[in-house]
N, C-alpha and C positions, 0 to 999 in steps of 0.2 A: 410532510403536511403541509396544507400551503394556507398561510392568513389571507387576509388582501389588506390594503393603507389605499384608504380615501384621501387624493390627495386633495380634494377640493374641490374639481373641477365637477368633480362627477363620475368622475373615472376610476375603477378600481384596481391599484396594481397588486396582479401576485407577487408572491417570495414565498422563497422554502428558509422554513425554520427549523429541521430540525435535516441532516444529509442525507441524501436519498440513496440509495444502489446503484443510479446512475450517474452522481453528481463524479467529477473525469478524477477520484481521487483515492486510494486504495488506505486501510487502514493494517497500520504495520503498529503490534505489540512489544515494547521495551521490557521483557521482564529480569527482574535484575536477584542474582544469586551468588551465594558464596562461591568462588573460586575453586570448588571441591570436585574430586573425582569422580564420575557417578551422576551429576548435577543436570548438568543438559538430557541428561537420558535420562532423568524424572521428572522433567516438562515432556519432551517430545514424550513420553510415555502417557502421559494425563488422553492425547490423541490416539493412544492405539485401538480403545473398545471404542471411537466414534465412527462415523462417517465425514467426518473434518479431516481436510486434507492439511496438511503442511507444504504451500506452496513454494516459500521461501525463506531463506534463513540464513543468517548470520550471527557472530559471536564476533565480540569484544570484551575482552580480559584484561584483567590486571590482574597485580597480585592476591588482591583479598576480593575483588567482586569481578561477575562479568554480565555484562548486559547481552542477553539475547534477544536477536529482532529477530520479528518471525510477522511471514503473511501468513493468514488461514486463509481457509476457501468458506467458513461461516462466521463472521467475528461478532458477530453477537452472542452464539451459543460460547466461541471460545472464552470471550469475555467472563462467561459464566463459570467456566470451566476454572480459567485462571482464580476466578472470586473465591471460588468454592474450596480450592488448595489450598487459597491465602498465599498463594503468590503474591511480590509486591511486581505492581507494572504501572506504564504509561503506556497512551497509545499518541500514536501523531499520525502525521496523511503522509501519500508518497505520490508521487507522477510512477505511474507502470506503461510503460511503451513499449510499444510492437517497434522488433529489431526492423528499420528499413532493410530492404535489396541494394544488394552492393557489397565489394567489398569490403568495405570501412566503417560499418553502421555506427560504431559506439563516436566516430569523428562525426561523423554528420550530426547527432545528439549533439555532443559537444559544443560544435558550431551554433547548432540551433541558437541554441540557451546561451553562446558566450555574444552572440548579437544584439540580445534584448540586456546584456549583462549580469545575470541571473548565474550567480553563484550554486557549484552542484556540492554540497553537502556531504554525502556519500551515496555509494551505487552496489547494488548489488543484483545478481539475476534470477528468476524464477526456474526454480527445477525443470516446468513446464510448463505455460504458459496454456490461453484459449487456444482452444482446434491444437492445441502443437506449437504453437506459434513460440519463437525465442521473444523473449520479453526480457528490459533490466528497469529495477523499480528505481528511484529516484526521491530522495530528501532533496529538497534544495530551498535556497533562500528566502523564495518569491513562490512562496506556492500557486497561487491567483496568474503570475507573470508567468511562470511558468509553464503554466496548460495551456494560460491563452498564445505564446511565443509558442508549441510545439503544433495545437491545433490552428494556427494561421499556416506553417510551415508547410502543414500537409502529413502530420507524424498520426498516426493512430494511439490513441489511450487507452487504457483499460479500465471497469469500475470494477466495484467488488463484484457489483452481479456477475461480468462476466465470468470470474473465478470462483464465482459460485456457481453458475447455471451451466456448466460445458461439461455435458457428455462425455467429450473426450477425454475429460481427465479424473473418472472414477474408474 
């Protein structure tokens, strides 16, 4: 949804007021569960009878609790499912970058972010990216600068729309 802001010179500057599907970011859900046998299955089964795909997932656990980090093909509907289930969760933004050609694609991505002095907090692969392409989900310290850096260096970033609309993933 766009709104206009009048700059006083008669011109209107458009800006985005809500995250759009084409924003170079992908929402990650951080689901908090007790670290008990079967809790991971209980969370992923919430999507068993839907057409929502788990695109990527990683688990961070400790003695008492676990955080299930998930990227889902339809984040708005996934949010409703988590809410209805009463599962505590937060959302965060990830950069999802297509792995470039070459022998060391991870090195290329890390070097690009290092040139801008952007730290990678954590990373994990997508199970299958858009059109079957390999991709890496990254949480970086400065999302906007990471986006600008990777795009300026010719990397391809995927959006939520890429993950939702790709017929090859169905």
